[in-house]
VEXDREN-2710 file (C-alpha; in Angstrom, 1 decimal):
% VEXDREN-2710
k/r/px/py/pz
1/MET/133.0/63.5/110.1
2/ASN/133.4/67.2/110.4
3/THR/132.9/70.4/108.3
4/SER/135.1/73.5/108.2
5/TYR/136.3/76.2/105.8
6/TYR/139.5/76.6/103.8
7/ALA/141.1/79.4/105.9
8/LYS/140.9/77.3/109.0
9/SER/141.3/73.7/107.9
10/GLY/142.6/73.8/104.3
11/ASP/145.8/72.0/105.4
12/HIS/144.0/69.4/107.5
13/PRO/145.2/65.9/106.4
14/ASN/141.5/64.7/106.0
15/ALA/140.4/67.8/104.1
16/VAL/137.9/67.3/101.2
17/SER/136.8/70.3/99.2
18/ILE/133.1/70.2/98.3
19/ALA/133.1/73.6/96.5
20/GLY/133.0/74.3/92.8
21/ARG/136.4/75.8/93.1
22/ALA/139.0/75.4/95.8
23/PRO/141.7/77.9/96.6
24/ALA/144.7/77.7/94.3
25/ASP/147.0/76.5/97.1
26/PHE/144.6/73.7/98.2
27/THR/146.2/70.3/97.8
28/GLY/143.6/68.1/99.5
29/ARG/141.0/65.8/97.9
30/GLU/137.9/67.1/96.2
31/CYS/134.4/65.8/95.9
32/LYS/132.9/67.9/93.1
33/LYS/129.7/65.8/93.3
34/LEU/128.8/67.9/96.4
35/ALA/129.5/71.3/94.7
36/PRO/126.6/73.6/94.1
37/ARG/125.6/74.2/90.5
38/LEU/127.0/77.5/89.2
39/TRP/123.7/78.9/88.0
40/PHE/122.0/78.9/91.4
41/PHE/125.2/79.8/93.2
42/LYS/125.5/82.9/91.1
43/LYS/121.8/83.7/91.7
44/TYR/122.3/83.4/95.5
45/LYS/125.3/85.7/95.4
46/LEU/123.1/88.3/93.7
47/ASP/119.9/88.0/95.7
48/GLY/120.8/86.2/98.9
49/ASP/117.8/83.9/98.6
50/THR/118.8/81.0/100.9
51/GLU/115.4/79.3/100.6
52/PHE/115.7/79.0/96.8
53/TYR/119.3/78.0/97.0
54/THR/118.5/75.3/99.5
55/GLN/115.7/73.9/97.3
56/GLN/117.8/73.9/94.3
57/TYR/120.8/72.3/96.1
58/GLN/118.5/69.6/97.5
59/SER/116.9/68.7/94.2
60/GLU/119.8/69.2/91.8
61/VAL/122.6/67.9/93.9
62/LEU/121.7/65.9/97.0
63/ASP/118.6/64.1/95.6
64/GLN/120.8/62.9/92.8
65/LEU/123.3/61.2/95.1
66/ASP/123.5/58.2/97.3
67/PRO/124.6/59.3/100.8
68/GLN/126.3/56.0/101.6
69/GLU/128.4/56.2/98.4
70/ILE/129.4/59.7/99.3
71/LEU/130.4/58.5/102.8
72/TRP/132.5/55.7/101.2
73/GLU/134.1/58.2/98.8
74/VAL/135.1/60.8/101.3
75/GLY/135.6/58.6/104.4
76/GLU/134.2/58.8/107.9
77/ASP/137.1/61.0/109.1
78/ALA/136.7/63.6/106.3
79/VAL/136.6/67.3/107.0
80/LEU/134.3/68.7/104.3
81/LEU/135.4/72.2/103.3
82/CYS/134.1/75.2/101.5
83/TRP/134.6/79.0/101.8
84/GLU/132.2/80.4/104.4
85/LYS/133.1/80.9/108.0
86/PRO/130.9/79.3/110.7
87/GLY/127.6/81.2/111.2
88/LYS/127.3/82.1/107.5
89/PHE/124.9/80.3/105.2
90/CYS/126.8/77.6/103.4
91/HIS/126.1/74.4/101.5
92/ARG/128.4/72.4/103.8
93/HIS/125.8/72.7/106.5
94/LEU/123.2/71.3/104.1
95/VAL/125.5/68.4/103.4
96/ALA/126.1/67.8/107.1
97/LYS/122.3/67.7/107.8
98/TRP/121.7/65.4/104.8
99/LEU/124.3/62.9/105.9
100/SER/123.2/63.0/109.5
101/GLU/119.5/62.5/108.5
102/LYS/120.1/59.8/105.9
103/LEU/122.9/57.8/107.6
104/GLY/122.4/58.6/111.3
105/ILE/126.0/59.8/111.6
106/GLU/127.2/62.9/113.5
107/VAL/128.7/65.6/111.3
108/THR/129.8/68.7/113.3
109/GLU/131.7/71.9/112.6
110/LEU/135.4/71.4/113.5
111/LYS/136.2/73.5/116.5
END
């Protein structure tokens, strides 16, 4: 499994959007279960508090999901997409870490 961002991999055949809103021209699959909640996403955009965002994302999103079910839903060959370029704080990296820790699978940023 891989992660990436729309501008680079939005047309990848295994692309799966995990954002609250995908680009208008995105035609791939979506997994809204992994999208951040709007309220803490908006707060993060205002104050940049990554620690608070991470805590909220963990408790309100990831802790409510079964990682194995998510893997079955998106597939082992999925490329999980959101907006941020590599090196920027982003929830796809939180998802990658969660899946790696919970399932022992490798989830890397697509080169």
